N, C-alpha and C positions, 0 to 999 in steps of 0.2 A: 899499196901503201909505201913501199920502198921507192917507187918511181916519184911519188909526190915529195917524199923526203929529199930525194936527190935534187929535184927541181928547186926545193927550198934552199939547199946549200949552194947551188949555183947562183941563184938570184942574190943571196946574201953576200957571197964572195964578190959578185960584180959591184955591189954597192960599196963594199969595204975597199975595193980597189979603185973606186972612183975618186976623182979629185976632191969632191965635196965632203967625202966621209960622213955622209948624212945619216946619223944614228936614227933620226926620226923616220926616215924612209925604211930603214931596216925593221924597225918596230912595226910599222904599218903593214909592210909586206909579210912579215912573219905571222901577224894576226890573221890576215886574209887567207894565207895558205893553211893555217891551223883550222880555220873554219871549214875549209874544203876537206881536210883530213877527218874531222869529226863527222861531217855530213856523210862521207863515204863509209865510215865505220858504222853509223846508224843504219844505213841502207843495207849493209852486209848482215848485220845482226837481225834486222827485221825479216830479211829473206830466209835466214837460217831458222828463225822461229816459226815462220809460216810453213816451211817444209816439214819441220818436226811435227807440228799439229796435224797437218794433212795426212802424214803417214800413220798416225795413231788413231785418227778419226775415221779412216776409211772403213774399218771393220768393227768399230766401236769397242775395241779392246786395247789394252796397253801392249806396246811392242814387247815381245818376248814372253808374255804371260801364257801359261799353259791352259788349254781348255779343260773344264771339269770333266771327269770321267764318270758320268752318271750310269747307273745300272739300267735305268729305263731309257730306251732309245729305239727308234725305227719300229714303233708299234709292237715291241716284243712283249709288252704286258697284255696285249689283246688275246682273249681266249677265256676258257672256263677252267678254273683251278680248283681242284677238289681236295678236301681233307677228310679222310675216313669215308664212312658210308653216307653221311648226310651233308656235311658242311661244304660250302663252295663260295667262291667269289668269281663274278663274271664281269669282264671288261670288254665292251664292244668297240668296234672301230668308229662308231658315231658318238663316242664319249658318253656312253651310258653304262651304269654299274648296277648290278643286283647281287645281293649277298645273303647268305644264311651262315652265320658263324657261331651260333649256339641255338639251343632249342627255345631261347627267349629273345633272340635278336634276328629280325628279318628287315632288310633295308634295300632301297633302290633310289636312284637319282642320277643326274648328270654329274660327271666328274671332270676335274681339271688336274693337270700335272705341273709341278714346279720342282725341278731337280729330281729327287727320288721320293717325293711326297705326293700322294694322290689324295685329293679332297673331294668327297662326295656330298652333294647337297640334297637332302630329302625335303621336298616341299610339302609333303602331306603332314609329316610330324614336325617340320621346322627345325631339323637338327643337322649337324655335320658329322661325318665320319672320316677319320684320317688314317691312311695306310702309308707307313714308312717302309720302303723296300730295303731289306737287309741283304738279301742275295737273290739273284735271278739268273736262271739258265734256260735252255730251251724246254726243259720239262720240270724244273723245280723252282719253287718260289717260297721265300721266307719273308714275313712282314710283321711289323709291330703295329697293332690296330688299336686305335682309341675310339670307342663308340659309346653310345648312350643306351644302356640296357633299359628296356621299357619299364621294368619294375625296380631295379636295383641301382639305377643311376650310372654315372660315368665309370667306364672300365678301360683298362689297357692290357692287352694280351699279345704275346708273340706266337704266331701260328705258322705252320709249314703246310704247303700244298703241292700237289702234283698235277701237271697239265693233263686235261682230258680231251676227248674228241668231241665233246658236246658243243652245240652251237650257242654262242653268247646270247644273253637276253638283250633285246633292243628296245627302243622307245615305243614301238608298236608291236603287236602280236596277233595271232590268229583268233584270239578269244574276244577281243573288243567288238562290241555290238551284238554278240551272240547271247542267247538265253537258254536256260536249261530248266525244264519243268519235270519235277520228280515227285513220286509218292514214297513216303518213308513210313515204315512200320514202327509203332510205338507201343508201349505196354497196354494202352487202352484203345487201340485201334490203329488208325493211320492218319497221316497228315500230308497235305499237298503244298509243296513249296516251289516258288519260282526264283531262280537265280539269274540275274542279268548283269553282264559285264559292261559296266558304264564307261570306264576309262582303262588306261594301262594297268592301274593298280587297285581299283575298287570294284566290288561286286555288291549289288543290292540283293538281299535275301528276304523275301516276304512270303507269308503264308496266304494261300489263295482259297482255302476252304473254310475260313472263319471270318466272322464279321469284324473282329478286331484281333490283332496280334502284335507282338513286339518285333518290328523289323530288325534285321541285322545288317551290318556292313562288314564285308570281308576285305581286309587290306592284303593284297596278294602279290606274289612273284611267281611267274610261270617259267619253270625250267623244264622244257619238254622231256617226258610227258607229265611231269609232276607239277602239282599246284601247291604252293606253300602259302599259308595265310594266318592272319590274326582274325579272331571273331570279335567284333565290337558291337555291343548292345547298349543302348541308352548312354552312349559316349563313354562306356567303360569296357575293359577287356573281359569277355565272357569266360575265357580260359587264361591261365597264367603261363601258357606255352604256345609255341607255334604249332599249327595243325597242318595236315597235308592230305592230299587225295590225288588219285591218278585220273587224268582227263582222257576220255575215250571219244572218238568221233565215229559217226556212221558213214555210209557210202555217199551221203550228200554233204559231207564235211560239216555236219551239225553235231553239237555235243550230245553224246549218247550215255555218258556216265561220268560221275565226279566223286564216287565213293559215298561215304555216309554224309548225313546232313551237315554236321559241323566238322567233318574230316576226322582224321586219326592223329594221335600224338606221334611224335617222331620216335620216341623210345620210352 
């Protein structure tokens, strides 16, 4: 810029010192030189703007902005976290969740993470459960959980858990495709029932020694070796709490026991 300005002064001085003292030439020369100055300034500004945009767009963040310090990172949420003798939340590395957070709420589904919020989508019941992590260490976890109690509607609770050595529940398990045939004693004799594990979370329970009977569906979560489930008959809950039973296998890896017909209550 200074060089262009100096050239302008030299040219104007030459014209002023000429014999003709042509003011018209001074004006024309000045206009031409100023156009060059403006063009050079525009080029410099455009270059500076491009450099600034490039530096901020390279990583998608604003220069100097601090990265969020989220509690969930590097799969540190993966594992089985237990609260007391019964309750647990399980997060697997394949983004699957299973949970038992009260004797009336059993849940499972794929999960997603955004910041410190985990959202679980249950396709069977068509609901979402949200876990907001309040604190998380290598062996302790505190979360605020918003869930849909099957009987009492939406609830929000803050719960604390301790990490266990249990293996997380995954999208598939050893029970899918297996059947269990059992004879159960009742007050007036005995009954024969067949339980078939159809998918990850449903069991068909039908009576085989009667011409007609009311079949049941068990919605379950398998946390080895325990099976936790709802009993559903005629599209209604047969019990108002979660039931449970211990799964036992024989030497051929077939189911050898599941507890009582409709399981036992948690407490």
